C-alpha positions in Angstrom: -54.3 224.4 21.4 -52.8 221.5 23.0 -53.0 217.9 22.7 -56.2 217.3 24.2 -58.3 219.6 22.3 -56.4 218.4 18.9 -57.2 214.6 20.0 -60.8 215.5 20.3 -61.0 217.4 16.9 -60.0 214.6 14.7 -62.5 213.4 12.2 -65.3 210.9 13.5 -66.7 210.6 17.2 -63.9 210.5 19.7 -64.2 209.1 23.0 -62.8 210.2 26.5 -62.8 207.1 28.6 -62.8 208.0 32.5 -61.4 206.3 35.5 -63.5 206.6 39.0 -63.7 204.2 41.4 -66.8 205.8 43.0 -69.8 208.2 42.1 -71.6 210.5 44.6 -74.8 209.8 42.9 -74.3 205.8 42.4 -71.8 205.0 45.3 -68.9 202.6 44.6 -68.3 201.7 41.1 -65.1 200.0 40.9 -63.4 200.4 44.4 -60.3 198.7 43.1 -59.7 200.6 39.9 -56.0 200.7 38.7 -55.6 203.9 36.9 -52.4 202.8 35.2 -53.8 199.7 34.0 -57.0 201.0 33.0 -55.4 204.0 31.1 -53.3 201.7 29.1 -56.0 199.5 28.3 -58.3 202.6 27.1 -55.6 203.6 24.9 -55.3 200.3 23.3 -59.1 200.4 22.9 -59.0 203.5 21.0 -59.8 206.4 23.6 -58.7 209.8 22.3 -58.1 210.8 25.8 -58.5 209.2 29.4 -60.3 211.3 32.1 -58.9 210.7 35.7 -60.7 211.8 38.8 -58.5 213.3 41.2 -60.9 214.2 43.9 -61.3 212.3 47.1 -65.1 212.6 46.9 -64.8 209.8 44.1 -62.3 208.1 45.9 -59.5 209.6 43.6 -56.1 211.5 44.2 -53.7 213.5 42.3 -51.3 210.2 42.6 -53.9 208.4 40.2 -53.0 211.1 37.5 -49.3 210.4 37.9 -49.9 206.5 37.8 -52.0 207.0 34.5 -49.2 209.2 33.0 -46.7 206.7 33.4 -48.7 203.9 31.7 -50.3 205.8 28.8 -49.3 208.1 26.1 -52.8 209.8 25.5 -53.6 213.0 26.7 -55.0 212.9 30.1 -57.8 215.1 31.6 -57.6 215.8 35.3 -61.3 216.2 36.8 -62.1 217.7 39.9 -63.3 220.8 41.6 -60.5 223.3 40.9 -60.6 227.0 41.8 -56.6 228.0 42.4 -53.7 228.3 40.0 -51.8 226.2 42.2 -53.9 223.1 41.7 -53.4 223.4 38.1 -49.6 223.8 38.6 -49.6 220.5 40.4 -51.7 218.6 37.9 -49.4 219.9 35.0 -46.4 218.6 37.0 -48.3 215.1 37.5 -48.8 214.8 33.7 -52.1 216.3 32.9 -52.8 217.5 29.3 -56.2 219.3 30.3 -58.2 220.5 33.4 -61.8 220.5 34.1 -63.6 223.9 35.0 -67.0 224.1 36.2 -69.1 226.9 35.3 -71.4 226.1 38.0 -68.6 226.8 40.6 -66.6 229.6 39.1 -67.7 233.2 38.4 -66.4 234.6 34.8 -63.6 236.4 36.5 -62.5 233.2 38.2 -63.0 231.2 35.2 -61.0 233.7 32.9 -58.2 233.7 35.6 -58.0 229.7 35.6 -58.4 229.7 31.9 -55.3 232.1 31.4 -53.3 230.4 34.0 -53.9 226.9 32.3 -53.0 228.4 28.9 -49.6 229.8 30.5 -49.0 226.2 31.9 -49.7 224.5 28.7 -52.9 222.8 29.9 -56.2 222.7 27.8 -59.5 223.3 29.5 -62.8 221.3 29.3 -65.3 224.1 30.4 -68.4 222.1 31.5 -72.0 223.5 31.2 -75.3 222.2 32.1 -77.8 224.6 30.8 -78.4 227.3 28.1 -76.9 230.0 30.3 -73.9 228.5 31.1 -73.3 227.4 27.5 -73.5 231.0 26.5 -71.1 232.0 29.3 -68.7 229.4 27.9 -68.8 230.7 24.6 -68.6 234.2 26.0 -65.4 233.2 27.6 -64.1 231.8 24.2 -63.6 228.1 25.7 -62.3 226.1 22.9 -63.3 222.7 24.3 -66.9 222.8 25.8 -68.4 219.9 27.8 -72.2 219.6 28.0 -73.2 217.5 30.9 -76.6 215.7 30.9 -76.5 215.2 34.9 -77.3 218.3 36.9 -74.7 218.1 39.8 -76.8 219.6 42.3 -79.8 217.0 41.8 -77.8 214.3 39.9 -80.7 213.9 37.4 -80.0 212.9 33.9 -81.7 214.8 30.9 -80.3 213.5 27.7 -83.0 215.5 25.7 -81.7 218.8 27.4 -78.3 217.7 26.8 -78.8 217.1 22.9 -80.5 220.6 22.5 -77.4 222.1 24.0 -75.1 220.1 22.1 -77.0 221.1 18.9 -76.9 224.6 20.0 -73.2 225.0 20.7 -71.0 226.8 18.0 -69.6 224.5 15.3 -66.3 226.3 15.8 -65.8 224.8 19.3 -65.1 221.2 20.1 -68.0 219.9 22.1 -68.0 217.0 24.3 -71.4 215.3 25.6 -70.9 214.2 29.1 -72.5 211.4 31.2 -75.4 209.2 30.0 -73.7 207.5 27.4 -74.4 203.7 28.0 -75.0 202.4 24.6 -73.7 203.1 21.0 -76.9 204.6 19.8 -76.3 207.0 22.7 -73.0 208.1 21.2 -74.6 208.2 17.7 -77.2 210.7 18.6 -74.9 213.1 20.5 -72.4 212.7 17.3 -75.5 213.6 14.9 -76.5 216.5 17.3 -73.1 218.0 16.6 -70.8 216.6 19.6 -67.1 215.9 18.4 -66.5 213.6 21.5 -68.4 211.8 24.3 -66.9 211.2 27.9 -67.8 207.8 29.4 -67.1 206.9 32.9 -69.9 205.1 35.1 -70.5 202.8 32.3 -67.2 201.8 31.7 -66.6 201.3 35.3 -69.5 199.1 35.7 -68.3 196.7 33.0 -66.6 193.4 33.5 -64.0 194.6 31.0 -64.0 198.3 30.7 -61.7 198.3 27.8 -63.9 195.9 25.8 -66.8 198.0 26.8 -65.3 201.0 25.5 -64.7 199.2 22.1 -68.3 198.0 21.8 -69.3 201.9 22.3 -67.0 202.9 19.5 -67.6 200.3 17.2 -68.8 200.9 14.0 -70.8 200.5 11.9 -74.1 201.1 13.5 -76.4 198.3 12.7 -80.0 199.1 11.8 -82.7 196.3 11.3 -85.4 198.0 9.0 -88.9 197.1 7.9 -90.1 196.2 11.4 -94.0 196.0 12.1 -94.4 194.2 15.2 -93.3 195.1 18.7 -91.7 191.5 19.3 -89.5 192.0 16.2 -88.5 195.4 17.7 -87.6 193.4 21.0 -85.7 190.7 19.1 -83.4 193.3 17.3 -82.9 195.0 20.6 -81.8 191.8 22.3 -79.5 190.9 19.3 -77.8 194.3 19.8 -79.1 196.4 16.9 -78.6 200.1 17.2 -81.3 201.5 15.0 -84.9 200.3 14.4 -86.5 201.2 10.8 -90.1 201.6 10.4 -91.2 201.9 6.8 -94.1 204.3 6.5 -94.1 204.7 2.5 -97.4 203.4 1.1 -95.9 201.1 -1.6 -94.6 198.4 0.4 -96.0 195.3 2.2 -93.4 196.1 5.0 -95.1 199.2 5.8 -95.4 199.7 9.6 -98.6 200.9 11.4 -96.7 203.5 13.1 -93.2 204.1 14.6 -93.3 201.7 17.5 -91.6 202.4 20.9 -88.0 201.3 21.1 -85.9 200.8 24.2 -83.3 203.3 25.2 -80.5 201.4 23.8 -81.9 202.1 20.3 -83.1 204.9 17.9 -86.1 205.0 15.9 -85.8 205.7 12.0 -88.8 206.5 10.1 -88.4 205.5 6.2 -90.3 207.9 4.0 -90.5 208.3 0.1 -91.4 211.7 -1.3 -92.6 213.6 1.7 -92.2 213.2 5.7 -94.8 213.3 8.2 -94.4 214.1 11.8 -94.3 210.7 13.5 -92.0 211.0 16.4 -89.1 209.0 15.2 -85.7 209.8 16.3 -84.2 209.9 12.9 -85.7 210.0 9.1 -84.6 208.1 6.1 -85.9 209.9 3.1 -86.0 208.7 -0.5 -87.1 210.9 -3.6 -90.2 209.2 -5.4 -89.3 208.2 -8.9 -91.6 206.4 -11.3 -94.2 205.6 -8.6 -91.2 204.0 -6.2 -88.3 205.2 -4.2 -84.9 206.7 -5.8 -81.9 204.6 -5.7 -80.1 206.6 -3.0 -81.5 208.6 -0.1 -80.4 210.8 2.8 -80.7 210.4 6.8 -82.0 213.4 8.7 -82.2 214.6 12.3 -84.6 217.5 12.8 -84.9 217.9 9.1 -80.9 218.4 8.6 -79.1 215.9 6.6 -76.7 214.1 8.7 -75.7 211.0 6.7 -76.0 209.7 3.1 -78.1 206.5 2.4 -76.4 204.6 -0.5 -78.7 202.0 -1.8 -79.6 199.7 -4.8 -82.1 200.7 -7.6 -85.6 199.5 -6.8 -85.9 195.7 -7.3 -82.9 195.7 -9.2 -79.3 194.3 -9.3 -76.7 196.9 -9.0 -73.1 195.6 -9.5 -71.6 198.9 -8.7 -73.4 199.2 -5.4 -70.5 198.7 -3.0 -68.0 200.6 -5.2 -70.2 203.5 -5.2 -70.6 203.2 -1.6 -67.1 202.9 -0.9 -66.0 205.9 -2.9 -68.7 208.1 -1.1 -67.6 210.6 1.3 -69.1 211.7 4.9 -71.2 209.5 6.9 -72.6 206.4 4.9 -75.6 204.3 5.5 -74.9 201.0 3.5 -78.5 199.4 2.6 -79.7 197.2 -0.2 -79.2 193.6 -0.4 -77.3 192.9 2.9 -77.8 189.9 4.9 -76.2 187.7 7.7 -74.1 186.1 4.9 -72.3 189.2 3.1 -72.8 192.0 5.6 -69.2 191.1 6.9 -67.7 191.5 3.5 -69.7 194.6 2.6 -68.6 196.3 5.9 -64.9 195.4 5.0 -65.0 196.9 1.4 -67.1 200.2 2.3 -66.4 200.8 6.0 -69.6 202.5 6.4 -71.0 204.3 9.3 -74.1 202.4 9.5 -75.5 199.2 7.6 -79.2 198.5 7.0 -80.9 195.2 6.3 -84.6 194.3 6.0 -86.0 191.8 3.5 -83.1 189.2 4.1 -84.4 189.1 7.8 -87.7 187.9 7.2 -89.9 184.9 7.2 -92.5 186.8 5.1 -92.7 190.6 4.4 -93.0 192.6 7.4 -92.4 189.4 9.7 -88.7 188.9 11.0 -86.9 185.6 11.3 -85.3 186.2 14.8 -82.5 183.9 14.1 -81.4 185.7 11.0 -81.7 188.9 12.9 -79.3 187.9 15.5 -76.9 186.3 12.8 -77.0 189.6 10.9 -76.2 192.0 13.8 -73.5 189.5 15.0 -71.9 189.3 11.6 -72.0 193.3 11.4 -70.5 193.8 14.7 -67.6 191.1 14.3 
């Protein structure tokens, strides 16, 4: 496989940053977009690849691809509506490493022909599906990189739930890209936990005052969780501060027990915290601890639809744990670091452990279950620096 596929297959969630001046559904996004400057900035901001719209319906052209190639060394994806080998030949000559092929527009015979041509030209292909039938076609065509678009290109409607179900259903031996509808870090995290290897982000970046800074924000780690929420006003404060995960403790042995999993804004994921057993509470994720001597175990797991997606490295129940950060730093995989974190120490803890997410609760309170909004803001700010 080529540079594009290899760049997306690296460990952790990768990002394809897209350059497009306009969208058929949203109109003008960034009419003065400079593909060379943006591609270079996206590369510095950590993009694994850059997508260039070369179709006039997006106010793009093949010249934009050449300009991006002159300024950036990352793999470039040419996006448009391609159906001829000659088009692929031109794109390769102008510097493309990969091309988009739409299952919506091409039958299996045409797809096979273009995929073969791309391979002969040294191009990777991003084969895009938006429903279960198209996903199965991509699998049957042996597509190595499959894009799952949350946007129906016929109606322009977005359905992230349907997208995540398709991402989850895609074979794990393929590189899977979640396309469209990525506007917050929580969206990328949700796609990652469903099984996506990468996300493609376009409109969100083009609308931002500083597209490269927005990309860094979407890629930033760790995710920030505010736990022990019991009131809607505290959820709102956590969201306004920029937290990504809202935790609701449903275990019975705590004064921070929430009445239910409260609604959260689209920019956040809800996490139900259970000890011993799990109930169907409608949360996006579940943080589960075993029950030991009437309390929770030291460590736990993070579950999505009953499947473990991360480990929670915590401290023993109401005990000091001098080995806490060392244990977390030595753990493998996605790590949620919890236990004793506060605005004062979360930055140092992140520096030592490099966790996938951080989780704080009691240090952010005025009293059990009631958050101090100033400390919530301080904690989120310190965790995101």
